[in-house]
VOPAGU-2260 file (C-alpha; in pm, 1 decimal, decimal comma):
REM VOPAGU-2260
SITE   aa  ch    i         X         Y         Z
SITE  MET   A    0    8685,3   10850,3   11619,3
SITE  VAL   A    1    8632,7   11197,3   11475,0
SITE  VAL   A    2    8320,3   11344,2   11320,8
SITE  ALA   A    3    8425,7   11479,7   10982,8
SITE  SER   A    4    8239,5   11720,9   10756,3
SITE  ILE   A    5    8280,3   11574,2   10407,7
SITE  GLN   A    6    8216,7   11811,8   10116,4
SITE  CYS   A    7    8079,6   11615,0    9822,4
SITE  VAL   A    8    7998,8   11688,0    9458,3
SITE  ILE   A    9    7790,2   11470,8    9225,7
SITE  ALA   A   10    7971,0   11460,1    8891,8
SITE  GLY   A   11    7767,7   11605,1    8607,1
SITE  GLN   A   12    7506,9   11775,9    8825,8
SITE  ALA   A   13    7524,5   12152,4    8858,7
SITE  GLY   A   14    7490,3   12304,4    9203,5
SITE  SER   A   15    7538,3   11968,8    9374,9
SITE  SER   A   16    7811,2   12062,2    9624,8
SITE  PHE   A   17    7695,7   11962,0    9972,9
SITE  ASP   A   18    7838,8   11844,7   10302,4
SITE  VAL   A   19    7771,3   11531,8   10506,3
SITE  GLU   A   20    7877,2   11495,5   10868,5
SITE  ILE   A   21    7989,8   11142,9   10950,2
SITE  ASP   A   22    8222,7   10961,1   11186,6
SITE  ASP   A   23    8549,4   10884,7   11008,0
SITE  ALA   A   24    8542,1   10537,8   11166,4
SITE  ALA   A   25    8222,7   10459,9   10971,6
SITE  LYS   A   26    8231,9   10242,2   10662,9
SITE  VAL   A   27    8216,7   10403,8   10321,1
SITE  SER   A   28    7889,2   10217,7   10262,9
SITE  LYS   A   29    7735,2   10421,9   10544,1
SITE  LEU   A   30    7843,9   10743,8   10372,4
SITE  LYS   A   31    7675,9   10622,2   10053,1
SITE  LYS   A   32    7348,9   10582,1   10242,1
SITE  ALA   A   33    7390,6   10926,1   10401,0
SITE  ILE   A   34    7446,4   11087,4   10060,3
SITE  LYS   A   35    7147,9   10904,6    9914,0
SITE  GLU   A   36    6935,3   11042,6   10199,5
SITE  LYS   A   37    7082,3   11393,6   10172,7
SITE  LYS   A   38    7020,5   11412,8    9796,8
SITE  SER   A   39    6698,7   11213,4    9791,8
SITE  ASN   A   40    6560,0   11404,4    9494,5
SITE  GLU   A   41    6862,3   11380,5    9264,1
SITE  LEU   A   42    6928,1   11018,0    9363,6
SITE  LYS   A   43    6566,8   10911,5    9399,9
SITE  TYR   A   44    6594,9   10626,2    9150,5
SITE  VAL   A   45    6949,9   10515,3    9233,8
SITE  ASP   A   46    7041,2   10251,0    9491,9
SITE  ALA   A   47    7300,1   10374,7    9741,8
SITE  ASP   A   48    7535,2   10084,0    9675,3
SITE  LYS   A   49    7553,2   10180,9    9306,2
SITE  LEU   A   50    7720,1   10514,3    9387,1
SITE  GLN   A   51    8088,5   10537,2    9304,9
SITE  PHE   A   52    8326,2   10743,5    9521,3
SITE  PHE   A   53    8659,4   10901,0    9430,6
SITE  LEU   A   54    8888,7   11114,7    9644,3
SITE  ALA   A   55    8904,0   11475,5    9526,5
SITE  LYS   A   56    9278,9   11524,5    9549,3
SITE  GLN   A   57    9456,4   11848,2    9469,5
SITE  PRO   A   58    9659,1   11795,8    9151,8
SITE  VAL   A   59   10035,2   11798,4    9133,9
SITE  VAL   A   60   10184,6   12005,0    8852,3
SITE  GLU   A   61   10459,4   11831,8    8655,4
SITE  GLU   A   62   10750,4   12007,0    8487,0
SITE  SER   A   63   10549,8   12004,5    8163,7
SITE  SER   A   64   10279,5   12208,1    8347,6
SITE  LYS   A   65   10040,6   11913,6    8322,5
SITE  GLU   A   66    9821,7   11848,1    8627,1
SITE  VAL   A   67    9828,5   11488,3    8748,4
SITE  VAL   A   68    9659,4   11302,2    9033,4
SITE  PRO   A   69    9909,1   11248,2    9318,3
SITE  ASP   A   70    9974,6   10882,8    9390,0
SITE  TYR   A   71   10064,8   10796,4    9750,6
SITE  ARG   A   72   10340,4   10540,6    9803,1
SITE  PRO   A   73   10398,1   10470,3   10173,8
SITE  SER   A   74   10768,1   10544,9   10191,9
SITE  ALA   A   75   10921,5   10702,0   10499,6
SITE  LYS   A   76   10961,0   11035,9   10319,3
SITE  GLU   A   77   10613,5   11057,1   10171,3
SITE  MET   A   78   10446,4   10960,2   10498,8
SITE  LYS   A   79   10564,1   11295,1   10636,5
SITE  GLU   A   80   10387,8   11493,9   10364,3
SITE  ARG   A   81   10013,3   11449,2   10357,6
SITE  LEU   A   82    9829,1   11481,7   10027,9
SITE  LYS   A   83    9599,4   11781,6    9995,6
SITE  TRP   A   84    9230,8   11803,5    9914,8
SITE  LEU   A   85    9103,3   11990,6    9610,4
SITE  PRO   A   86    9052,8   12361,1    9699,8
SITE  ASP   A   87    8696,3   12473,5    9634,8
SITE  GLU   A   88    8821,9   12764,4    9421,8
SITE  HIS   A   89    9043,9   12547,4    9202,4
SITE  ARG   A   90    8945,9   12543,6    8835,8
SITE  ALA   A   91    8843,5   12176,6    8851,2
SITE  ALA   A   92    8628,5   12233,2    9162,3
SITE  LEU   A   93    8446,9   12524,7    8999,4
SITE  LYS   A   94    8376,1   12310,4    8694,7
SITE  LEU   A   95    8242,7   12029,8    8912,9
SITE  VAL   A   96    8000,4   12263,3    9088,9
SITE  LYS   A   97    7874,6   12380,2    8747,7
SITE  GLY   A   98    7814,2   12021,4    8638,2
SITE  GLU   A   99    8103,9   12039,2    8391,3
SITE  SER   A  100    8420,5   11835,7    8347,3
SITE  ASP   A  101    8778,5   11857,5    8222,3
SITE  ASP   A  102    9078,4   11629,1    8175,3
SITE  TYR   A  103    9176,4   11634,4    8542,9
SITE  ILE   A  104    8824,7   11553,6    8662,6
SITE  ASN   A  105    8804,8   11269,2    8412,1
SITE  THR   A  106    9136,7   11137,9    8543,2
SITE  LEU   A  107    9005,2   11145,4    8900,8
SITE  ILE   A  108    8695,2   10950,5    8799,5
SITE  ALA   A  109    8906,2   10700,0    8607,4
SITE  GLY   A  110    9112,2   10633,8    8920,9
SITE  GLU   A  111    9067,7   10392,3    9207,1
SITE  GLN   A  112    8718,5   10370,8    9352,6
SITE  ILE   A  113    8669,9   10388,8    9727,3
SITE  LEU   A  114    8552,3   10048,2    9846,9
SITE  GLY   A  115    8232,5   10039,1   10049,9
SITE  SER   A  116    8377,0    9784,4   10292,4
SITE  LYS   A  117    8655,7   10015,9   10411,6
SITE  THR   A  118    8625,6   10282,0   10679,1
SITE  LEU   A  119    8669,2   10643,7   10580,8
SITE  ALA   A  120    8972,1   10673,9   10807,8
SITE  THR   A  121    9137,6   10376,8   10640,3
SITE  TRP   A  122    9080,1   10515,6   10294,2
SITE  PHE   A  123    9166,6   10875,3   10379,2
SITE  TYR   A  124    9470,9   10831,4   10598,0
SITE  THR   A  125    9611,6   10477,7   10576,9
SITE  LYS   A  126    9580,4   10418,2   10202,3
SITE  ASN   A  127    9616,9   10776,7   10078,5
SITE  ASN   A  128    9776,9   10980,1   10359,6
SITE  MET   A  129    9532,2   11267,3   10308,0
SITE  GLU   A  130    9531,5   11574,3   10528,4
SITE  LEU   A  131    9240,1   11617,6   10768,6
SITE  PRO   A  132    8928,8   11749,2   10590,8
SITE  SER   A  133    8852,2   12114,9   10657,5
SITE  SER   A  134    8653,1   12401,0   10508,3
SITE  GLU   A  135    8699,1   12548,1   10159,8
SITE  GLN   A  136    8774,7   12206,6   10013,5
SITE  ILE   A  137    8609,9   11938,2    9801,7
SITE  HIS   A  138    8664,9   11591,2    9948,5
SITE  MET   A  139    8448,1   11340,2    9768,7
SITE  LEU   A  140    8357,9   11307,4    9403,8
SITE  VAL   A  141    8036,4   11107,0    9362,8
SITE  LYS   A  142    7958,4   10941,5    9032,7
SITE  VAL   A  143    7629,8   10782,3    8933,8
SITE  PRO   A  144    7724,8   10518,8    8674,3
SITE  GLU   A  145    7519,2   10481,3    8358,6
SITE  GLY   A  146    7247,8   10222,9    8402,2
SITE  ALA   A  147    7229,8   10274,2    8779,3
SITE  SER   A  148    6881,2   10421,5    8754,9
SITE  ALA   A  149    6597,5   10184,0    8836,2
SITE  VAL   A  150    6409,2   10321,4    8535,0
SITE  PRO   A  151    6582,2   10265,8    8197,5
SITE  LEU   A  152    6559,9   10532,3    7928,7
SITE  PRO   A  153    6329,7   10463,3    7633,9
SITE  THR   A  154    6496,6   10342,9    7315,9
SITE  THR   A  155    6597,2   10624,4    7082,2
SITE  THR   A  156    6538,6   10643,9    6706,7
SITE  ALA   A  157    6752,1   10832,4    6455,6
SITE  LEU   A  158    6581,5   11149,5    6331,4
SITE  LYS   A  159    6521,4   11134,5    5957,1
SITE  GLU   A  160    6618,6   11434,6    5743,7
SITE  PRO   A  161    6809,1   11611,1    6024,9
SITE  ASN   A  162    6954,8   11867,2    5784,5
SITE  THR   A  163    6606,7   11976,2    5678,4
SITE  TYR   A  164    6496,4   12008,9    6041,3
SITE  ALA   A  165    6805,6   12218,7    6102,1
SITE  GLU   A  166    6719,7   12448,4    5811,0
SITE  GLU   A  167    6377,8   12514,8    5965,2
SITE  CYS   A  168    6512,9   12640,4    6298,4
SITE  LEU   A  169    6882,5   12734,6    6285,8
SITE  SER   A  170    6831,9   13094,9    6176,7
SITE  ILE   A  171    6535,5   13198,6    6393,1
SITE  GLN   A  172    6737,0   13485,3    6540,4
SITE  GLU   A  173    6773,0   13627,5    6188,3
SITE  TRP   A  174    6415,7   13564,9    6073,2
SITE  ASP   A  175    6240,2   13862,3    5915,9
SITE  ILE   A  176    5953,9   13999,5    6122,4
SITE  GLY   A  177    5602,3   14057,2    5996,3
SITE  VAL   A  178    5615,7   13759,6    5759,5
SITE  VAL   A  179    5522,2   13391,4    5763,0
SITE  HIS   A  180    5794,1   13125,8    5796,6
SITE  LYS   A  181    5739,9   12760,5    5708,4
SITE  ILE   A  182    5827,5   12476,0    5947,7
SITE  PRO   A  183    5653,7   12172,6    5789,5
SITE  LEU   A  184    5878,7   11901,2    5935,7
SITE  ILE   A  185    5863,8   12037,6    6290,7
SITE  TRP   A  186    5487,2   12079,2    6256,7
SITE  GLU   A  187    5441,1   11721,0    6135,2
SITE  PHE   A  188    5673,8   11584,6    6404,7
SITE  MET   A  189    5477,8   11758,7    6684,0
SITE  ARG   A  190    5126,9   11673,1    6561,1
SITE  LYS   A  191    5079,2   11392,1    6814,5
SITE  LEU   A  192    5278,7   11565,8    7086,8
SITE  GLY   A  193    5057,2   11863,8    7160,8
SITE  ARG   A  194    5106,6   12026,9    6818,1
SITE  CYS   A  195    5319,5   12320,6    6705,1
SITE  THR   A  196    5113,9   12570,7    6499,6
SITE  ASN   A  197    4796,3   12470,2    6318,7
SITE  SER   A  198    4938,1   12460,7    5969,0
SITE  GLY   A  199    5316,5   12429,0    5960,9
SITE  LYS   A  200    5344,8   12805,1    5918,5
SITE  ILE   A  201    5443,5   13057,1    6182,7
SITE  TYR   A  202    5389,1   13432,6    6167,8
SITE  TRP   A  203    5698,3   13595,7    6320,8
SITE  ARG   A  204    5629,8   13907,9    6526,3
SITE  ILE   A  205    5888,0   14148,9    6660,3
SITE  GLU   A  206    5781,1   14022,9    7004,2
SITE  ASP   A  207    5880,1   13667,1    6908,0
SITE  LYS   A  208    6219,2   13784,9    6785,7
SITE  GLN   A  209    6281,3   13990,8    7099,5
SITE  VAL   A  210    6188,4   13712,6    7341,8
SITE  VAL   A  211    6423,0   13473,2    7160,2
SITE  SER   A  212    6698,1   13736,4    7183,4
SITE  VAL   A  213    6646,0   13776,4    7559,0
SITE  LEU   A  214    6654,9   13401,3    7618,4
SITE  VAL   A  215    6953,9   13319,9    7398,1
SITE  ASP   A  216    7151,5   13609,6    7544,6
SITE  GLY   A  217    7085,8   13484,4    7897,1
SITE  TRP   A  218    7176,5   13127,1    7810,1
SITE  PHE   A  219    7494,5   13174,9    7611,8
SITE  ARG   A  220    7649,1   13521,5    7642,7
SITE  ALA   A  221    7963,4   13531,4    7853,7
SITE  SER   A  222    7978,0   13804,8    8116,4
SITE  SER   A  223    8243,1   14072,6    8117,1
SITE  PRO   A  224    8330,8   14325,9    8390,1
SITE  SER   A  225    8156,3   14598,5    8192,8
SITE  ASN   A  226    7860,3   14389,0    8078,3
SITE  ILE   A  227    7746,9   14131,4    8332,5
SITE  ASN   A  228    7496,9   13872,7    8214,2
SITE  VAL   A  229    7236,6   13901,1    8490,3
SITE  HIS   A  230    7035,7   13609,8    8346,8
SITE  ALA   A  231    7322,5   13360,5    8324,7
SITE  ASN   A  232    7273,6   13025,8    8501,8
SITE  LYS   A  233    6910,7   13105,1    8584,8
SITE  LYS   A  234    6582,4   12937,7    8500,9
SITE  SER   A  235    6395,7   13119,3    8223,0
SITE  ILE   A  236    6022,7   13162,9    8286,1
SITE  VAL   A  237    5837,7   13272,9    7972,6
SITE  MET   A  238    5495,0   13388,8    8076,8
SITE  GLY   A  239    5201,8   13548,2    7902,0
SITE  SER   A  240    4831,4   13529,5    7835,7
SITE  PRO   A  241    4683,3   13197,2    7722,7
SITE  GLY   A  242    4653,3   13133,1    7351,3
SITE  ILE   A  243    4925,4   13363,7    7219,2
SITE  GLY   A  244    5189,4   13113,8    7102,9
SITE  LYS   A  245    5413,3   13036,1    7401,0
SITE  SER   A  246    5396,2   12662,5    7334,8
SITE  THR   A  247    5475,9   12706,7    6966,8
SITE  LEU   A  248    5779,6   12916,0    7054,7
SITE  LEU   A  249    5894,9   12654,9    7307,2
SITE  CYS   A  250    5873,2   12377,9    7045,9
SITE  LEU   A  251    6076,6   12586,5    6804,4
SITE  LEU   A  252    6336,5   12657,7    7073,0
SITE  ALA   A  253    6367,8   12286,2    7151,1
SITE  PHE   A  254    6478,7   12212,1    6795,5
SITE  TYR   A  255    6695,2   12525,6    6788,6
SITE  LEU   A  256    6882,4   12421,3    7104,0
SITE  VAL   A  257    6950,5   12076,4    6961,8
SITE  PHE   A  258    7069,2   12183,8    6617,7
SITE  LYS   A  259    7233,0   12518,4    6696,3
SITE  HIS   A  260    7384,5   12456,3    7038,7
SITE  LYS   A  261    7410,3   12074,2    7041,7
SITE  LYS   A  262    7206,7   12035,0    7360,5
SITE  ASN   A  263    7013,3   11725,1    7464,0
SITE  VAL   A  264    6659,6   11851,1    7520,4
SITE  LEU   A  265    6372,2   11693,4    7711,8
SITE  MET   A  266    6039,3   11872,1    7665,2
SITE  TYR   A  267    5749,8   11783,0    7893,8
SITE  ARG   A  268    5411,1   11927,8    7801,9
SITE  ARG   A  269    5105,5   11958,9    8023,4
SITE  LEU   A  270    4807,4   11926,1    7790,5
SITE  THR   A  271    4446,7   11999,9    7883,1
SITE  LEU   A  272    4243,7   11971,3    7562,9
SITE  PHE   A  273    3987,8   11696,2    7501,7
SITE  LYS   A  274    4145,8   11347,9    7506,9
SITE  GLN   A  275    4494,6   11492,5    7545,3
SITE  GLU   A  276    4740,7   11374,0    7808,8
SITE  ASN   A  277    5077,2   11503,6    7921,0
SITE  CYS   A  278    5338,7   11412,7    7662,1
SITE  LEU   A  279    5716,8   11386,7    7658,1
SITE  LEU   A  280    5973,3   11443,5    7383,8
SITE  TYR   A  281    6348,6   11389,9    7391,0
SITE  LEU   A  282    6577,7   11523,5    7118,2
SITE  GLY   A  283    6949,4   11476,5    7156,3
SITE  TYR   A  284    7265,2   11312,7    7036,7
SITE  ASP   A  285    7409,3   10965,7    7008,5
SITE  GLY   A  286    7759,5   11054,5    6897,1
SITE  ASP   A  287    7710,1   11286,1    6599,3
SITE  LYS   A  288    7366,4   11145,9    6519,8
SITE  VAL   A  289    7045,6   11327,1    6625,5
SITE  VAL   A  290    6810,0   11083,8    6797,0
SITE  PHE   A  291    6474,5   11107,3    6972,7
SITE  PHE   A  292    6214,7   10924,6    7174,9
SITE  SER   A  293    5864,0   11034,1    7262,2
SITE  LYS   A  294    5574,1   10931,3    7483,3
SITE  GLU   A  295    5231,5   11054,4    7375,0
SITE  SER   A  296    5104,7   10979,9    7725,8
SITE  CYS   A  297    5347,8   11037,3    8010,3
SITE  LYS   A  298    5268,3   11075,0    8379,3
SITE  VAL   A  299    5485,5   11283,6    8609,4
SITE  SER   A  300    5599,1   10964,6    8782,6
SITE  GLU   A  301    5741,0   10850,5    8446,2
SITE  ALA   A  302    5889,1   11185,3    8340,5
SITE  GLU   A  303    6086,4   11247,5    8660,5
SITE  PRO   A  304    6315,4   10941,0    8645,1
SITE  ILE   A  305    6371,8   10989,4    8271,7
SITE  TYR   A  306    6488,0   11345,3    8334,6
SITE  GLN   A  307    6714,3   11244,8    8622,6
SITE  ALA   A  308    6868,4   10967,7    8410,8
SITE  LEU   A  309    6939,2   11214,3    8128,9
SITE  ARG   A  310    7104,6   11452,0    8375,6
SITE  ARG   A  311    7333,9   11174,9    8488,6
SITE  GLN   A  312    7406,6   11064,4    8133,3
SITE  HIS   A  313    7480,0   11404,5    7979,4
SITE  GLY   A  314    7546,3   11634,5    8276,2
SITE  ASP   A  315    7343,5   11941,7    8367,4
SITE  ALA   A  316    7521,4   12164,5    8117,3
SITE  ASN   A  317    7402,8   11951,5    7824,6
SITE  ALA   A  318    7071,6   11803,0    7946,3
SITE  TRP   A  319    6803,9   12071,9    7919,3
SITE  LEU   A  320    6448,8   12046,2    8049,4
SITE  LEU   A  321    6175,3   12253,6    7885,4
SITE  LEU   A  322    5837,7   12259,9    8061,1
SITE  ASP   A  323    5520,8   12368,1    7883,3
SITE  GLY   A  324    5189,9   12456,6    8045,5
SITE  PHE   A  325    5279,4   12391,8    8409,7
SITE  HIS   A  326    5191,8   12642,8    8680,3
SITE  HIS   A  327    5504,6   12778,7    8842,8
SITE  HIS   A  328    5395,6   12689,6    9196,0
SITE  GLN   A  329    5285,4   12336,8    9098,2
SITE  ILE   A  330    5597,2   12202,1    8925,1
SITE  PRO   A  331    5674,5   11849,4    9051,2
SITE  GLU   A  332    5974,4   11820,8    9281,3
SITE  GLY   A  333    6177,0   11605,4    9044,3
SITE  LEU   A  334    6143,0   11862,9    8763,7
SITE  GLN   A  335    6236,5   12172,8    8963,0
SITE  THR   A  336    6576,1   12207,0    8793,8
SITE  TYR   A  337    6420,1   12295,3    8457,6
SITE  ASN   A  338    6585,5   12536,8    8214,5
SITE  VAL   A  339    6276,5   12693,8    8059,3
SITE  LEU   A  340    5913,4   12714,3    8169,3
SITE  ALA   A  341    5639,3   12843,3    7938,5
SITE  THR   A  342    5335,5   12924,3    8147,4
SITE  SER   A  343    5030,8   13147,1    8181,0
SITE  GLN   A  344    5039,6   13459,1    8391,5
SITE  GLN   A  345    5016,1   13312,7    8741,2
SITE  VAL   A  346    5379,6   13379,5    8835,2
SITE  LYS   A  347    5521,0   13586,7    9116,9
SITE  LEU   A  348    5874,5   13502,7    9221,0
SITE  LYS   A  349    5956,9   13502,1    9589,4
SITE  ASN   A  350    6260,7   13694,2    9710,1
SITE  GLN   A  351    6469,9   13378,6    9745,3
SITE  GLU   A  352    6378,5   13270,6    9390,2
SITE  ILE   A  353    6506,0   13584,9    9217,7
SITE  THR   A  354    6866,3   13464,4    9232,4
SITE  ASP   A  355    6767,5   13137,8    9061,4
SITE  ALA   A  356    6513,5   13246,9    8797,9
SITE  TYR   A  357    6386,4   13541,1    8597,8
SITE  LEU   A  358    6063,2   13629,5    8419,5
SITE  CYS   A  359    6037,5   13717,3    8051,9
SITE  LEU   A  360    5702,4   13839,1    7923,5
SITE  PHE   A  361    5572,6   13696,7    7597,0
SITE  PRO   A  362    5340,2   13983,7    7500,0
SITE  CYS   A  363    4992,1   13947,8    7362,6
SITE  TRP   A  364    4928,1   14008,7    6991,6
SITE  ARG   A  365    4875,8   14368,7    6885,0
SITE  LYS   A  366    4582,7   14414,3    6647,7
SITE  GLN   A  367    4781,4   14439,3    6324,0
SITE  ASP   A  368    4950,0   14101,2    6378,0
SITE  PRO   A  369    4647,8   13866,0    6388,9
SITE  PHE   A  370    4513,0   14054,9    6088,2
SITE  LYS   A  371    4834,8   13986,8    5893,6
SITE  LEU   A  372    4825,2   13623,0    6007,2
SITE  GLY   A  373    4462,3   13591,4    5901,2
SITE  GLU   A  374    4538,4   13739,5    5562,7
SITE  GLN   A  375    4861,5   13550,9    5486,6
SITE  VAL   A  376    4785,7   13206,9    5633,8
SITE  TYR   A  377    4407,3   13169,4    5669,0
SITE  HIS   A  378    4299,1   13400,9    5385,0
SITE  PHE   A  379    4025,6   13568,9    5590,8
SITE  ASP   A  380    3872,0   13880,9    5437,4
SITE  ALA   A  381    3872,7   14214,7    5621,0
SITE  VAL   A  382    3513,8   14188,3    5747,0
SITE  GLU   A  383    3564,5   13841,9    5890,8
SITE  MET   A  384    3884,3   13950,1    6065,9
SITE  ASP   A  385    3705,5   14246,7    6222,8
SITE  ASN   A  386    3434,3   14013,8    6352,4
SITE  ARG   A  387    3684,6   13761,7    6481,5
SITE  TYR   A  388    3893,1   14023,2    6660,5
SITE  TYR   A  389    3581,0   14175,4    6820,3
SITE  TYR   A  390    3551,8   13856,1    7025,8
SITE  SER   A  391    3906,0   13721,7    7042,7
SITE  GLY   A  392    4116,3   14030,3    7095,9
SITE  GLY   A  393    4485,2   13941,1    7088,2
SITE  SER   A  394    4441,7   13569,0    7154,4
SITE  VAL   A  395    4565,8   13413,2    6832,7
SITE  ARG   A  396    4430,4   13076,3    6945,3
SITE  LEU   A  397    4076,8   13217,6    6961,1
SITE  PHE   A  398    4121,1   13435,3    6652,8
SITE  THR   A  399    4198,2   13128,8    6438,5
SITE  LEU   A  400    3919,5   12900,5    6563,7
SITE  PRO   A  401    3714,0   12748,1    6277,3
SITE  THR   A  402    3408,7   12973,4    6326,1
SITE  ILE   A  403    3318,9   13303,9    6486,5
SITE  ASP   A  404    3048,8   13127,3    6690,3
SITE  LEU   A  405    3316,7   12912,8    6853,5
SITE  ILE   A  406    3518,5   13224,3    6941,2
SITE  GLU   A  407    3214,7   13386,6    7102,8
SITE  GLN   A  408    3136,6   13068,6    7294,7
SITE  ALA   A  409    3492,5   13043,2    7429,7
SITE  VAL   A  410    3487,2   13404,0    7551,5
SITE  ARG   A  411    3146,2   13356,4    7717,4
SITE  VAL   A  412    3274,2   13048,2    7900,8
SITE  ALA   A  413    3575,9   13242,1    8025,4
SITE  LEU   A  414    3360,2   13534,2    8139,1
SITE  HIS   A  415    3124,6   13298,8    8318,3
SITE  GLY   A  416    3417,5   13163,5    8519,1
SITE  VAL   A  417    3529,8   13503,6    8648,7
SITE  THR   A  418    3439,9   13532,5    9016,3
SITE  ASP   A  419    3526,6   13901,2    9055,6
SITE  VAL   A  420    3437,2   14110,0    8750,4
SITE  ALA   A  421    3615,2   14415,8    8892,1
SITE  ARG   A  422    3946,7   14235,9    8857,9
SITE  ILE   A  423    3910,6   14222,7    8479,4
SITE  ILE   A  424    3918,4   14600,1    8446,3
SITE  SER   A  425    4151,1   14660,7    8740,6
SITE  THR   A  426    4487,6   14817,8    8661,3
SITE  GLN   A  427    4619,4   14762,8    9013,2
SITE  SER   A  428    4647,8   14385,9    9034,2
SITE  THR   A  429    4964,1   14219,1    8918,1
SITE  SER   A  430    5004,6   13961,3    8646,7
SITE  ALA   A  431    5016,0   13696,2    8918,9
SITE  THR   A  432    4639,5   13675,4    8951,9
SITE  ASN   A  433    4605,8   13301,2    9010,3
SITE  ASP   A  434    4273,9   13329,5    8825,5
SITE  SER   A  435    4307,1   13163,1    8487,0
SITE  GLN   A  436    3976,7   13302,3    8358,5
SITE  VAL   A  437    4079,5   13659,1    8444,9
SITE  ASP   A  438    4407,2   13596,1    8265,1
SITE  ARG   A  439    4217,0   13482,9    7956,1
SITE  MET   A  440    4042,5   13818,7    7936,0
SITE  ARG   A  441    4297,9   14070,5    8065,2
SITE  ARG   A  442    4607,4   14048,0    7849,6
SITE  THR   A  443    4955,5   14185,3    7892,7
SITE  PHE   A  444    5153,6   14398,6    7649,8
SITE  ILE   A  445    5495,4   14568,1    7638,7
SITE  GLU   A  446    5528,8   14947,1    7646,9
SITE  ASP   A  447    5804,1   14950,8    7383,5
SITE  VAL   A  448    5833,8   14625,8    7187,3
SITE  ALA   A  449    6169,5   14735,1    7043,3
SITE  ASN   A  450    6331,3   14771,2    7387,4
SITE  LEU   A  451    6473,0   14437,9    7508,3
SITE  THR   A  452    6490,7   14547,6    7872,1
SITE  HIS   A  453    6112,9   14597,0    7882,4
SITE  TYR   A  454    6054,2   14223,0    7841,3
SITE  THR   A  455    6204,3   14137,1    8180,3
SITE  LYS   A  456    6088,0   14440,6    8382,5
SITE  SER   A  457    5725,8   14428,3    8494,3
SITE  SER   A  458    5719,5   14807,5    8535,0
SITE  HIS   A  459    5701,7   14822,0    8153,4
SITE  TRP   A  460    5413,5   14576,2    8120,1
SITE  GLN   A  461    5061,7   14697,1    8051,4
SITE  GLN   A  462    4738,5   14506,4    8100,8
SITE  MET   A  463    4410,1   14558,7    7923,1
SITE  VAL   A  464    4098,3   14382,3    7802,6
SITE  ASP   A  465    4132,9   14390,3    7424,3
SITE  SER   A  466    3823,6   14183,8    7346,6
SITE  GLU   A  467    3550,1   14439,2    7278,9
SITE  TYR   A  468    3290,5   14172,3    7345,8
SITE  ALA   A  469    3435,7   14097,5    7690,8
SITE  ALA   A  470    3471,9   14466,1    7777,0
């Protein structure tokens, strides 16, 4: 009996390479239980006996240069040459760790499953004549079969008029700034799911355009030796003052990712308004057809297994999670592998988080922008806009409330909730105040809105109270 360190990878899940120490005389079923325990979050809703195991063998290259899975036949000659494990730097291994696949990986998964009733030693050495496991190798490919989750996915419905939806979002990177763009279908679709704009029209600022550029560049630009993508394979945290349009931008990006980049997107929104509950939206593909499901009321305990099932179904590279309105330090465990988080200003990354995530500021509205919005969409006159801005400052949510009295009331409520008035006018505290009422009053801007690098470097962020009434 020998204790072996088995390096495992869950197919379709990025960053899932891990090791399990186990006696090679143990049954494979015991390894399944050990893996279930080791990856309790990813496999929370999967029974251990449903896991499928495949040996990660190093491929043999044929004369045609095609890689094939070596097949052990116990002849006297072949018994002298043990089969090798997949090196962890092999192309296929690197793809596995990224949650991706290729023809060789698919061939491995289509091969013979390891039976739970056998011992590891029997399967490794007697049936396959593998070399002893060591470091710098991948040994076990773990597959979670479709339908293994204890919680089935909701039934999807085909999206009507997909081409029209696509027209509303495909070209957002080329949208003109300083003008209003119409998104009536997206607006109507989101009305019962936390809304997306008040009217089906969106005023496009240079700040909106720049934030989209930062995000898309980080998600999809390939690195080169002379131009490394420092945001690649990281969580994107879009933060900014409340009421400035982060949620609207996130909704728009959800449709953009589906139609432009063919991603399967799950958006989970934390809603706090009267009679609103957390809601969930899935937009993705069934073959070439765009499909969706939604839950107008969705608890975290329901959202987590749905997300994990989508990860298993589509793989991490194609199953994207967008979170809206959650506080960074309060994200549920089962949703920690999100792609994008839109949140208020209470964010301060710890040292160990910097390698996994980055912050992108969504700046507050400069005075000319709500005035243009008020003129072009709401048809306010100049006097009314002056009065509105006196109370609201750069909060477009407050600026567009039905009456000026409601704006004043909202600001008074926020001021009443501030426990330390000095913090409102302080220029020393960071944007990670953990005081939502302070954040509602003291808003954050960019030094140079035309400079993309300023959006991800807090040294170029400026805070001020732009509501004259609050000041």
